[in-house]
N, C-alpha and C positions, 0 to 999 in steps of 0.2 A: 243196466251204466251212464252213471251221466254224463252225461257230451260238456265238450271244452266249451268253453263262452268265449264265440269271438263279434267283433262290431263291426262292421262293414261300414263305413264312410264314402256318402256316392249321390250323386245327387239327382244322378238318375234315375227316372225314378224302371228305368225301363232292365238299364244295366243291376242294380241293387235286385229289382222280382225275380234275374236269369239268376243274379249270387247265389240269392234267400234260395233257391229255388235250388238248383245243381248241390250244391253247399250242408247246405238243411242235413241230411239225413245224419251226418260227420258232423257236426255243429251245431250247438241254442248262436246263433245268430239272431242279435242287433241289427236296429240301423238309423244316422244319423244322417239324415242330410246335408244336414249343408252346418257348419264348425262353434254353433253358441248350445245345438245338440247332440254336437261329439264332443266337446267340456262338455259338459252336463253328466251324463256319462260316462265321458272317461276319468271324473273326478271323484271312480261311486268305489275305483279300485275292481271291477270285479271282473274287466277283460283284460287275460294273459299276452290275446292280440287284436293286433286291427288291422286292417287295412285300407290304405288313404290317397284316394280319389282329387291330388293335385287340386283338381280344378273348381274350384268353392267355389258356391254365392257370399258373393255379390261380383265378385267375377271371375268366370264363371271359364271363363274362354283365357283366362290367366295360371301359371300354377300360384298364385302369390300364400292364395287363405291358404293355402293348403302348406307349401315352409312354411307357413305364417305357426300352422297349428300346430306345426312338426317340431318348432324350434320350441314353444312349451310345453311340450311334452315331459322333460324330463320335475318339472313344476305339477303339472297334470297327476298322471301321470306311469311314472321315475321307475317302477315295473313291465310296463308295457311294454308288447312287441310291436312293431309300426311295419306294416307290406308294402310299398306301397306303386298304387295301378299309371303307369303313365302313356303315355301314343307314344308310336313305336321313333315320329319326329325331337323324341321330348327328350334319346337317350342320355346325354347331358346336364344337364335335371337332374332324373332317376338319380345316377353320380352320384351330386352333389347331395340326397338325399341319404344319401350312403351317410357321408362321412357327416351330417347330421344328428344320427344316430336309429337313420331307421338298417332295418336286418335283412332287407331282395327291396327289390324290382321286378313287378312280373307287369311289363307290353300285353299297350287294346291294341288287335280283338285279342282278346284273353282268353291264353289257351285253357278249361274246366280240371285240366288233371295236373297242365302242366300250375295251377295255381292251390291245387289239392296237395299236391308232391312238398311245395314252398314250404303253405300253410303247416301241417304236421313237422317240418322241419322247424319255422318257428317257434314250432310247442313245444315241440325238440332241447329246444335252447333259451324253452323260458322255467322248464321243466325240472335243468340242471342248472340253472343260478337257484333258481326255487332253494330245494336241496343247498347248496354256499349261503339265502340268505337264512333259512333253520341253522347253520351248522352256527353261524356268527354266533345269530340271536341265544343257541341253546350253549353255546363255550364261554358262558361269562362271567360275573368277579366271588359266584362259592364257587371256581374250577369244579362242571360240572358236566357234560358230554351227554345226549337223553338215557342219562339216568350216574352212569358213571361217574365214579368219582376222581376226583383226583389236582392237586397244582404239589408236581414234583417232579422237574426236569424228565422226569422219562414218560410220566403219563403226558404229561406236554407234547413231548418228541411220539406218544399213540393214538392221543383222537390229531394228531395231522395227519399217522401215515389213515385211520379212523376216510378223513377228510379225501382224500387220493384214493382211494383205491373204491369210496362209496359213485365217485363220477363217471366208475366203470361197470363194465359188463362181464368183467375178467372170472374166473373159480379163487377165488380166496384160499386159508388154511389158513387157520387162526392155533396160534401152539402157544404149551403153557400149563401146568399141574393144575393140580384139580382144587376149583375154590377158586382162580385165576379173573374169574368174571369173562370164558368164552360166549357164551349163550353171550351177556348180554355186550360183548362188542358182534356181535353175529343182526346182533336187533337194527343197532346205530348203527351197520353198515344200507342196511338197509331202509330203515326212517332216513336214511340222508342223501340218498338215492334218488333214481329215475322211477324206480316200483314204489312207493311206498307210498301209496292207493293202492296195489296189489296182495296178493295171497304171500304169507310170513307161515313156510309151513315150516317142522321142527319138525324134526325123527332121527330116534336114540338108537340109531343102527344096535347097540348091546345088547334094547331094551326089550326086542321082536323077537320067539322066537326062527330061528335057521329055515323052516320050514311052510314060514307062514312070510318071510321078509321081502321075497318077490310080488305076493299079495299088496302088499302094504302098500308097496314103494308103484308099484308097476302095475298094478289093479286084474282081474282076467275075464272071461269073458264068459254068461250062463255056459253049466255046466260043462266047465274045463277041466274039472276035478270032483271028487266025491264031499258035495257039502254047496258046493259050489251054485245055489238054487237062482242067483240073479246077478247079472252081472254087477261087479262094483268098480269100482274106479278110484283107480290108484295118489298115486301123495304127491307123483310129479304132477302129474293131469290135472290136478284139482289146481296146485301149483306154477303156473300158466298165467304168463311174464309177470310171473312173481317172480320169489325166490324159496327155493330152497335149503332148510337146513341143518346139513350131515354130521352132527353131535356123532362125536368115539367112532370116529370113523374105520378106526381104528382096531376096530371090531368090528368086519363088514371083514364075511365070508370068501374064500376067492372069486364061488362061481356071480354075488355078486358086486363085487371086483371092476369081475371085465365090461360083468350087464352099466357102472357107473361110465367103466372111460370108454364108453360105447355113447354113450350120452351127451358125454364132453362133446366125439369127434364128431357125431353129428350128428347133434342131438333132435336122435327120436328116440322114440320106445315105442316094446309089442303088448298087450296083455298078457295075458298066463291064458294056453283057448283062443289067442285072436290070430286072425292073418291079415290085418289091419299092419300097416307103418301111421303111428301117430308124431308128427310133427311139433315138435313142443319148445318156445319160447321161453327155456326158465334158466336165473343164477345158480352156480351153483358155491355156497361155504363151506366150507370144514371143518371142525376143530378139532380136537384132538389130546391125549395131553401124555400121550407114548410118541418112544424116539422110534420114528417111519423107518430111520434110516436102517434100525437096528435091524427091526422085521424086516423090511427089501432080507438083513443080509442070513435072516431065519430064515427067510422064503414065505413069510405068512403077510406079508404086503406085496403091493404090483408094485415096478419101479419106473414103469409106465404113466401109472394113475398117478403117483404120488409128484413124477414133474407133473400129468397133466394138473394136478391140485397143487399141486406150488408156482402156479404161474404168481399172485402178490400175495406172498407171508406176513402174517402180521401173528407176533412170539408178543405172550403177554408176560410182565418185571412177576419174581414174586411179590408181595409184598413185604416180605425185607428191605427187601431193596429201594422200596419205596417211603424209611419210614416220616419225612415226613408227615404226608396221607394218611397216617396208623387214627390220630388223635381230629382229626376232619372224617375223614368211616364214622370213627366212634362216636364220635358226635350227632353227625351225620343221621347213622342209625339211633342213636339214642333218644331224638327227637323225631324223626317215623315216628320210633313202637312208639315210644309215650302218646303221643297223639291219636295212635294209633288206640289202645285203651283208654286213650282217655283219663291220664295219669296224672294231671299236674307237671307240676316241673319239676321236676327231674336233673341228679349233678353227679360227676363222676368225685368221689375223693382223691385229695393229692398220694397217698397209694395206692389210690385203683391208676391215677396217668403217671405215676414210673411204670408200674407194672405195665400195663398195658404199651407204651412207650417202648421198652426191654423187651417181654417173651416175644421170640421167635420166629411166631405164624406160622407151624409148616401145614397148618388148613387155610389159607392165605385172609382170603376176604369171607371167602363163609363160613373160617370158621370163627373170626369176632363179629360180626353179627351175627350166630349163633350162643352165644357167650354171651350180648349186650342184652338177645333173651333169657334168656336163663337165668341169668342179671337182676332182670324185669319180677321174674315173678318167685323170687325168696331177698329182696331189695327188704329193705325200713328207713326210718326217715330223711326222705328226699335224696335220703346218699345210696350209691352206690359204690361196694367198697371193692379191693383187691380179691381179697375174700371171697364175693358176690360173686364174682370173675369167673371163677376157680384161678386163681395166677399167683405163684406164692411167694416169696416177700422180696423187694426186688434192690437192691448193696448195687452202686455204684465202684466200679473196683477200678482203689485211685492208679494202679497202673499202668491203666488204658486209653488216658491221659499222659502227656512224655511233653516239657518240651527242653530250651536249653535254654529262652532269656526269658525275663519280665517280660518281656509284650510281647509273648509267644505266651503266657503263660493269661495274661490281658488281655487278647485277641480268645481262647481256647473260653477264657471265663465269656462273655460276653457271647460268645455264640451261644453256648446253655446255658445262661437269662434268655437271649433273645425267642432262641426256643423251645424254651419252654411255658415261655409267657404265652408264646403263638397258638401253641398247644390245649393249655391251659382257658385262651380263650371262643378254640373256634378257630382258630390266624383269620381273626375280627384284630383293623389295625389299633382304632381308636382304644379301644381296649386293654390289649395288648400294652400302647403306650400307656393308659393312664397307670395298671397296675405294675410296670417298671417305675413309674411316676419319670416320663421323657417325654419330649413331645413328640407328633406325628412326623414331626420332619426331622426329625432324630433318627426315631423309626425308621423311617425311607432311608435313611446315609447309615447306618447300621448294618440294614438287607441288604444295603450295597455290596458294603465292604467284605462282609460272610461268603457274599456271591447264598444268600438263601433266600427261598422266592417262598411267596405274599400268596 
């Protein structure tokens, strides 16, 4: 496993040598004996955490040089977390350094055990902040989060919830109909969490035969049953320090529900045929398209397991509940598949766009992707038609739009034209404005007027 990089800024060779020797097993350590060397190393951006002795040359008897370096950290290495090393008589100065941005301080003479605890805590803070930065980077103008596409208000709420959930280690229960993207959400939560560099193990609870399920999840010892010719490490053990995703948890048989509940309560497992209790650090994310409350009423699912799992619920909307996303997703899948096939530039016909927008999407996002893949196998002339997509004729129902005043009619017409232009251009503001023959500022005004999210 790669060690975490730690920078020790210390001018006393004996102290630096002691710290490097005692902390070297836990961290990959570099040493800077003065502010100049520290600046060179910090600007590389390679060090999540640094320790800083305030007494640095040319004024080792005062904290001035160390404080000056700390004040420059926002420019030199804005994400690096600093732990200040200070003398017992300098408590007031140490408190001042925290106000300047230091995460913590450790007094001399250094208690190495205390320092290691402080450093581990500081690395955890860095990891959480890095996850948040990654989130901000991934939620960008194209409306995506870890590969999940959406510009609708309801998906923005889902993105916000994923961010909050990823900052904790509590169990998560993702609900939603088939094809809504439950596995992608589970993966996003793991990717944005402090466990992102650890294993993400997927277990489809409905795909593993019941007689093999316990062995798959918790492993077995050699000779535990006929055919157990060697020890098997279970998926939970493989996921130690990471995340287990229990897909279709509603399909778990009752005996396994009891064992999962025990793990959630105690954090321990036992291999089949073993007598050793193994303590594991595994976060559980579960998903289901079933109504677990009804399953509890039928006696098919344990109520106590439901409440243990449902600490952080994430419910995914149907595709028809997020109409703003339909053409954004369609254009995304079309681009992705045509790039994979090296098929050149392909577009949807106006009839295909109308049919995509009007379809009810009972299979949700998965159905949309499958229809586009199917269409790419039978299209011609670089155009995908509604027939290629297997969708019927789209006819607008005049009765679907009603109004009582001319102003209402104008508003409805404006909304319809703006939404259609956004769909035709894949939500590109500049192209949509050109299509409507209006300026970008005018389009932005219309978006704001009609509360249309771009």
